[in-house]
C-alpha positions as CSV (number, residue, x, y, z in Angstrom):
1,M,62.9,206.4,23.9
2,G,61.8,207.3,26.9
3,Q,58.7,206.7,28.1
4,S,56.0,209.5,28.8
5,R,54.6,209.7,32.0
6,T,50.9,209.1,31.3
7,Q,52.0,205.7,29.7
8,Q,53.4,204.7,33.6
9,S,50.8,202.7,35.5
10,I,50.5,204.9,38.5
11,A,52.3,201.6,40.4
12,E,54.9,202.6,38.1
13,R,55.1,206.1,39.5
14,E,55.0,205.5,42.9
15,A,57.3,203.4,43.0
16,L,59.7,205.9,41.0
17,S,58.6,208.8,43.4
18,R,59.3,207.0,46.5
19,L,62.7,206.0,45.1
20,R,63.8,209.3,44.3
21,Q,62.8,210.3,47.6
22,I,65.5,207.9,49.5
23,L,67.9,208.5,47.0
24,N,67.1,212.5,48.5
25,E,66.9,211.8,52.0
26,P,70.7,211.1,54.3
27,G,72.9,208.0,54.5
28,I,71.9,204.7,52.1
29,L,74.1,201.7,53.2
30,R,74.2,198.1,52.0
31,A,74.5,195.7,54.8
32,S,72.7,193.2,57.2
33,W,72.3,194.2,60.8
34,I,73.9,191.5,63.2
35,Q,73.4,191.4,67.1
36,M,76.7,189.4,69.0
37,K,77.2,188.5,72.5
38,H,80.6,189.8,73.7
39,R,83.3,190.2,76.6
40,C,84.2,193.0,77.2
41,G,87.8,192.6,78.8
42,K,87.8,194.0,82.3
43,S,88.9,191.6,84.6
44,Q,86.0,192.7,87.3
45,C,83.0,192.9,85.0
46,R,81.0,189.8,85.8
47,C,80.8,189.1,81.9
48,A,84.1,187.7,82.8
49,G,82.5,185.5,84.5
50,S,80.1,183.9,82.7
51,K,78.6,183.8,79.0
52,K,75.1,184.4,80.9
53,Y,76.3,188.3,81.3
54,W,78.3,189.0,78.3
55,H,77.0,192.2,76.4
56,L,75.2,192.8,73.7
57,S,76.8,195.1,70.2
58,W,75.0,195.5,67.2
59,Y,76.8,195.5,64.0
60,V,76.2,196.1,60.6
61,R,78.1,193.5,57.9
62,Q,78.1,194.0,54.3
63,T,80.4,191.5,51.2
64,I,82.5,192.8,49.6
65,K,83.7,191.2,46.7
66,G,83.0,187.6,47.6
67,K,84.8,188.8,51.4
68,P,82.6,189.4,54.5
69,R,83.5,192.5,56.5
70,M,81.8,194.0,59.9
71,K,82.0,196.3,61.9
72,A,80.1,197.3,65.5
73,V,77.6,200.3,66.0
74,P,78.1,202.9,69.1
75,S,75.1,202.9,70.5
76,E,74.8,206.5,70.0
77,Q,74.7,206.1,66.2
78,L,72.1,203.1,66.4
79,E,69.6,205.0,65.1
80,E,70.6,206.8,61.7
81,V,72.2,203.8,61.1
82,R,69.5,201.6,60.9
83,G,67.5,204.4,59.2
84,W,70.5,204.1,56.4
85,V,69.8,200.0,56.2
86,E,66.1,200.2,56.0
87,R,66.3,203.2,52.9
88,Y,68.6,200.6,51.8
89,Q,66.4,198.1,51.8
90,E,63.5,199.4,50.8
91,A,65.9,201.4,47.2
92,R,66.3,197.8,46.8
93,E,62.7,196.5,46.4
94,L,61.8,199.5,44.8
95,L,64.5,199.1,41.7
96,L,62.8,195.7,41.6
97,R,59.5,196.9,41.3
98,I,59.8,198.7,38.5
99,G,62.8,196.5,36.5
100,D,60.2,194.0,37.1
101,F,57.3,196.8,35.0
102,H,60.1,197.0,31.9
103,W,60.8,193.8,32.0
104,E,57.0,193.2,31.3
105,R,57.2,195.8,28.2
106,I,60.1,193.8,26.5
107,G,58.1,192.9,23.2
108,K,55.0,194.8,23.9
109,N,54.4,197.6,21.6
110,P,54.7,201.3,21.9
111,K,51.1,203.0,22.1
């Protein structure tokens, strides 16, 4: 049986409401951010002469079936992709909190 809205705590209702909002927003990505330095490969670029001048790039990283994979994020997509990753992390935290609310209900008498 489902639980009525009045039996949920305010904190649980708020967590569920925020989770629904996140899921209605565009984009969600299970990944973490990594910033890496690299050479661009152009022989005339100053990065070819010294690690001191290597370029910084942002990547997203995730693990699938125990194997890591990474993808470079183009500068024009940085903010959009950052939002996807942040939404995933917030949704994950909310799911953990919601799960804790239900964990506490196990073995308690229904009202």
